[in-house]
C-alpha positions in Angstrom: 0.0 0.0 0.0 2.5 2.6 -1.2 1.2 6.0 -2.1 3.0 9.1 -3.1 0.8 11.3 -0.9 0.3 9.9 2.6 -2.4 11.3 4.8 -2.7 10.5 8.5 -6.2 9.6 9.7 -7.5 8.0 12.8 -7.4 4.5 11.3 -3.7 4.8 10.4 -2.8 6.3 13.7 -4.5 3.6 15.7 -2.8 0.9 13.5 0.6 2.4 14.2 -0.1 2.7 18.0 -1.4 -0.9 18.1 1.8 -2.1 16.4 4.0 -0.3 18.9 1.9 -1.6 21.8 2.1 -5.2 20.5 5.8 -4.9 20.1 6.1 -3.8 23.7 3.9 -6.7 24.9 5.6 -9.4 22.8 9.2 -8.4 23.6 10.3 -7.9 27.2 13.5 -6.1 26.1 11.4 -3.2 24.7 11.1 -0.2 27.0 9.0 2.9 26.8 11.7 4.9 25.0 12.0 2.2 22.3 8.2 2.3 21.8 8.2 6.1 21.5 11.1 5.8 19.0 9.0 3.3 17.0 6.0 5.6 17.0 8.1 8.6 15.9 9.7 6.6 13.1 6.3 5.4 11.8 4.6 8.8 12.1 7.5 10.8 10.5 6.4 10.4 6.9 2.9 11.6 7.7 4.0 14.6 9.8 6.5 15.7 7.1 3.6 15.9 4.6 1.7 18.2 7.0 4.7 20.5 7.5 5.1 20.8 3.7 1.4 21.7 3.4 1.7 24.5 5.9 1.8 22.8 9.3 -0.9 21.9 11.7 -3.3 24.1 13.6 -2.9 24.2 17.3 -6.1 23.7 19.3 -6.8 24.4 22.9 
């Protein structure tokens, strides 16, 4: 499922989070820092697209 334009939606975010969680549960040598690094690596392509498109709006 390779596309030239990646968009981050709730389904993709949940899939990435689930993969990181499963990795942490399945492997006892994985700590929180490694899980965060995995999430960061997986989300980076999606976040770079948003930055190129003008960034994200802050809410709150």
